mmJSON file of the N, C-alpha and C atoms, coordinates in Angstrom:
{"data_MODEL":{"atom_site":{
"group_PDB":["ATOM","ATOM","ATOM","ATOM","ATOM","ATOM","ATOM","ATOM","ATOM","ATOM","ATOM","ATOM","ATOM","ATOM","ATOM","ATOM","ATOM","ATOM","ATOM","ATOM","ATOM","ATOM","ATOM","ATOM","ATOM","ATOM","ATOM","ATOM","ATOM","ATOM","ATOM","ATOM","ATOM","ATOM","ATOM","ATOM","ATOM","ATOM","ATOM","ATOM","ATOM","ATOM","ATOM","ATOM","ATOM","ATOM","ATOM","ATOM","ATOM","ATOM","ATOM","ATOM","ATOM","ATOM","ATOM","ATOM","ATOM","ATOM","ATOM","ATOM","ATOM","ATOM","ATOM","ATOM","ATOM","ATOM","ATOM","ATOM","ATOM","ATOM","ATOM","ATOM","ATOM","ATOM","ATOM","ATOM","ATOM","ATOM"],
"id":[1,2,3,4,5,6,7,8,9,10,11,12,13,14,15,16,17,18,19,20,21,22,23,24,25,26,27,28,29,30,31,32,33,34,35,36,37,38,39,40,41,42,43,44,45,46,47,48,49,50,51,52,53,54,55,56,57,58,59,60,61,62,63,64,65,66,67,68,69,70,71,72,73,74,75,76,77,78],
"type_symbol":["N","C","C","N","C","C","N","C","C","N","C","C","N","C","C","N","C","C","N","C","C","N","C","C","N","C","C","N","C","C","N","C","C","N","C","C","N","C","C","N","C","C","N","C","C","N","C","C","N","C","C","N","C","C","N","C","C","N","C","C","N","C","C","N","C","C","N","C","C","N","C","C","N","C","C","N","C","C"],
"label_atom_id":["N","CA","C","N","CA","C","N","CA","C","N","CA","C","N","CA","C","N","CA","C","N","CA","C","N","CA","C","N","CA","C","N","CA","C","N","CA","C","N","CA","C","N","CA","C","N","CA","C","N","CA","C","N","CA","C","N","CA","C","N","CA","C","N","CA","C","N","CA","C","N","CA","C","N","CA","C","N","CA","C","N","CA","C","N","CA","C","N","CA","C"],
"label_alt_id":[null,null,null,null,null,null,null,null,null,null,null,null,null,null,null,null,null,null,null,null,null,null,null,null,null,null,null,null,null,null,null,null,null,null,null,null,null,null,null,null,null,null,null,null,null,null,null,null,null,null,null,null,null,null,null,null,null,null,null,null,null,null,null,null,null,null,null,null,null,null,null,null,null,null,null,null,null,null],
"label_comp_id":["MET","MET","MET","LYS","LYS","LYS","GLN","GLN","GLN","TRP","TRP","TRP","ASN","ASN","ASN","THR","THR","THR","PRO","PRO","PRO","SER","SER","SER","TYR","TYR","TYR","GLU","GLU","GLU","GLU","GLU","GLU","VAL","VAL","VAL","SER","SER","SER","LEU","LEU","LEU","CYS","CYS","CYS","CYS","CYS","CYS","GLU","GLU","GLU","ILE","ILE","ILE","ASN","ASN","ASN","SER","SER","SER","TYR","TYR","TYR","SER","SER","SER","PRO","PRO","PRO","ALA","ALA","ALA","GLU","GLU","GLU","ILE","ILE","ILE"],
"label_asym_id":["A","A","A","A","A","A","A","A","A","A","A","A","A","A","A","A","A","A","A","A","A","A","A","A","A","A","A","A","A","A","A","A","A","A","A","A","A","A","A","A","A","A","A","A","A","A","A","A","A","A","A","A","A","A","A","A","A","A","A","A","A","A","A","A","A","A","A","A","A","A","A","A","A","A","A","A","A","A"],
"label_entity_id":["1","1","1","1","1","1","1","1","1","1","1","1","1","1","1","1","1","1","1","1","1","1","1","1","1","1","1","1","1","1","1","1","1","1","1","1","1","1","1","1","1","1","1","1","1","1","1","1","1","1","1","1","1","1","1","1","1","1","1","1","1","1","1","1","1","1","1","1","1","1","1","1","1","1","1","1","1","1"],
"label_seq_id":[1,1,1,2,2,2,3,3,3,4,4,4,5,5,5,6,6,6,7,7,7,8,8,8,9,9,9,10,10,10,11,11,11,12,12,12,13,13,13,14,14,14,15,15,15,16,16,16,17,17,17,18,18,18,19,19,19,20,20,20,21,21,21,22,22,22,23,23,23,24,24,24,25,25,25,26,26,26],
"pdbx_PDB_ins_code":[null,null,null,null,null,null,null,null,null,null,null,null,null,null,null,null,null,null,null,null,null,null,null,null,null,null,null,null,null,null,null,null,null,null,null,null,null,null,null,null,null,null,null,null,null,null,null,null,null,null,null,null,null,null,null,null,null,null,null,null,null,null,null,null,null,null,null,null,null,null,null,null,null,null,null,null,null,null],
"Cartn_x":[-70.051,-70.778,-71.239,-72.508,-73.055,-72.492,-72.164,-71.617,-72.737,-72.497,-73.472,-73.438,-74.436,-74.612,-75.637,-76.569,-77.658,-78.734,-79.067,-80.005,-81.407,-82.089,-83.442,-84.419,-85.562,-86.521,-86.992,-87.129,-87.549,-86.575,-85.283,-84.25,-84.216,-84.345,-84.305,-85.516,-86.682,-87.879,-87.923,-87.437,-87.379,-86.452,-85.295,-84.357,-84.947,-85.682,-86.331,-87.375,-88.088,-89.18,-88.608,-87.527,-86.842,-86.352,-85.774,-85.174,-86.282,-87.474,-88.533,-89.133,-88.96,-89.51,-88.529,-89.046,-88.228,-88.524,-87.51,-87.685,-88.853,-89.196,-90.299,-91.643,-91.742,-93.023,-93.273,-92.232,-92.406,-92.906],
"Cartn_y":[94.139,92.979,92.081,91.752,90.957,89.563,89.129,87.744,86.753,85.734,84.735,83.607,83.59,82.491,81.514,81.072,80.288,81.304,81.257,82.263,82.034,83.111,83.003,82.709,82.172,81.841,83.095,84.204,85.453,85.918,85.823,86.314,85.422,84.12,83.212,83.392,83.487,83.57,84.932,86.008,87.305,87.258,86.604,86.493,85.742,84.703,83.895,84.692,85.502,86.336,87.368,87.98,88.974,88.359,87.146,86.45,85.937,85.694,85.125,86.224,87.505,88.592,88.987,89.17,89.703,91.154,91.959,93.44,93.789,92.969,93.335,93.222,92.427,92.211,93.374,94.009,95.011,96.333],
"Cartn_z":[-57.042,-57.51,-56.339,-56.397,-55.294,-55.24,-54.027,-53.902,-54.119,-54.913,-55.237,-54.257,-53.382,-52.439,-52.997,-52.197,-52.736,-53.205,-54.493,-55.051,-54.478,-54.139,-53.626,-54.748,-54.453,-55.48,-56.232,-55.513,-56.134,-57.177,-56.83,-57.763,-59.005,-58.842,-59.973,-60.882,-60.295,-61.038,-61.773,-61.151,-61.759,-62.96,-62.828,-63.881,-65.059,-64.758,-65.823,-66.522,-65.756,-66.356,-67.314,-66.973,-67.763,-69.057,-68.915,-70.088,-71.026,-70.468,-71.313,-72.213,-71.827,-72.651,-73.751,-74.931,-76.009,-76.12,-76.568,-76.708,-77.582,-78.508,-79.463,-78.757,-77.715,-77.024,-76.037,-75.55,-74.523,-75.111],
"occupancy":[1.0,1.0,1.0,1.0,1.0,1.0,1.0,1.0,1.0,1.0,1.0,1.0,1.0,1.0,1.0,1.0,1.0,1.0,1.0,1.0,1.0,1.0,1.0,1.0,1.0,1.0,1.0,1.0,1.0,1.0,1.0,1.0,1.0,1.0,1.0,1.0,1.0,1.0,1.0,1.0,1.0,1.0,1.0,1.0,1.0,1.0,1.0,1.0,1.0,1.0,1.0,1.0,1.0,1.0,1.0,1.0,1.0,1.0,1.0,1.0,1.0,1.0,1.0,1.0,1.0,1.0,1.0,1.0,1.0,1.0,1.0,1.0,1.0,1.0,1.0,1.0,1.0,1.0],
"B_iso_or_equiv":[0.0,0.0,0.0,0.0,0.0,0.0,0.0,0.0,0.0,0.0,0.0,0.0,0.0,0.0,0.0,0.0,0.0,0.0,0.0,0.0,0.0,0.0,0.0,0.0,0.0,0.0,0.0,0.0,0.0,0.0,0.0,0.0,0.0,0.0,0.0,0.0,0.0,0.0,0.0,0.0,0.0,0.0,0.0,0.0,0.0,0.0,0.0,0.0,0.0,0.0,0.0,0.0,0.0,0.0,0.0,0.0,0.0,0.0,0.0,0.0,0.0,0.0,0.0,0.0,0.0,0.0,0.0,0.0,0.0,0.0,0.0,0.0,0.0,0.0,0.0,0.0,0.0,0.0],
"pdbx_formal_charge":[null,null,null,null,null,null,null,null,null,null,null,null,null,null,null,null,null,null,null,null,null,null,null,null,null,null,null,null,null,null,null,null,null,null,null,null,null,null,null,null,null,null,null,null,null,null,null,null,null,null,null,null,null,null,null,null,null,null,null,null,null,null,null,null,null,null,null,null,null,null,null,null,null,null,null,null,null,null],
"auth_seq_id":[1,1,1,2,2,2,3,3,3,4,4,4,5,5,5,6,6,6,7,7,7,8,8,8,9,9,9,10,10,10,11,11,11,12,12,12,13,13,13,14,14,14,15,15,15,16,16,16,17,17,17,18,18,18,19,19,19,20,20,20,21,21,21,22,22,22,23,23,23,24,24,24,25,25,25,26,26,26],
"auth_comp_id":["MET","MET","MET","LYS","LYS","LYS","GLN","GLN","GLN","TRP","TRP","TRP","ASN","ASN","ASN","THR","THR","THR","PRO","PRO","PRO","SER","SER","SER","TYR","TYR","TYR","GLU","GLU","GLU","GLU","GLU","GLU","VAL","VAL","VAL","SER","SER","SER","LEU","LEU","LEU","CYS","CYS","CYS","CYS","CYS","CYS","GLU","GLU","GLU","ILE","ILE","ILE","ASN","ASN","ASN","SER","SER","SER","TYR","TYR","TYR","SER","SER","SER","PRO","PRO","PRO","ALA","ALA","ALA","GLU","GLU","GLU","ILE","ILE","ILE"],
"auth_asym_id":["A","A","A","A","A","A","A","A","A","A","A","A","A","A","A","A","A","A","A","A","A","A","A","A","A","A","A","A","A","A","A","A","A","A","A","A","A","A","A","A","A","A","A","A","A","A","A","A","A","A","A","A","A","A","A","A","A","A","A","A","A","A","A","A","A","A","A","A","A","A","A","A","A","A","A","A","A","A"],
"auth_atom_id":["N","CA","C","N","CA","C","N","CA","C","N","CA","C","N","CA","C","N","CA","C","N","CA","C","N","CA","C","N","CA","C","N","CA","C","N","CA","C","N","CA","C","N","CA","C","N","CA","C","N","CA","C","N","CA","C","N","CA","C","N","CA","C","N","CA","C","N","CA","C","N","CA","C","N","CA","C","N","CA","C","N","CA","C","N","CA","C","N","CA","C"],
"pdbx_PDB_model_num":[1,1,1,1,1,1,1,1,1,1,1,1,1,1,1,1,1,1,1,1,1,1,1,1,1,1,1,1,1,1,1,1,1,1,1,1,1,1,1,1,1,1,1,1,1,1,1,1,1,1,1,1,1,1,1,1,1,1,1,1,1,1,1,1,1,1,1,1,1,1,1,1,1,1,1,1,1,1]
}}}
C-alpha cells in the first residue's frame, strides 16, 4: 500500500474524476 504523503494535484483530480462517473454512464 502506498504511503500517503501530500497528495499531488494529478492524483486528487483523477480520484475526483473517477468518483464523478457512474457505472451507467460508462
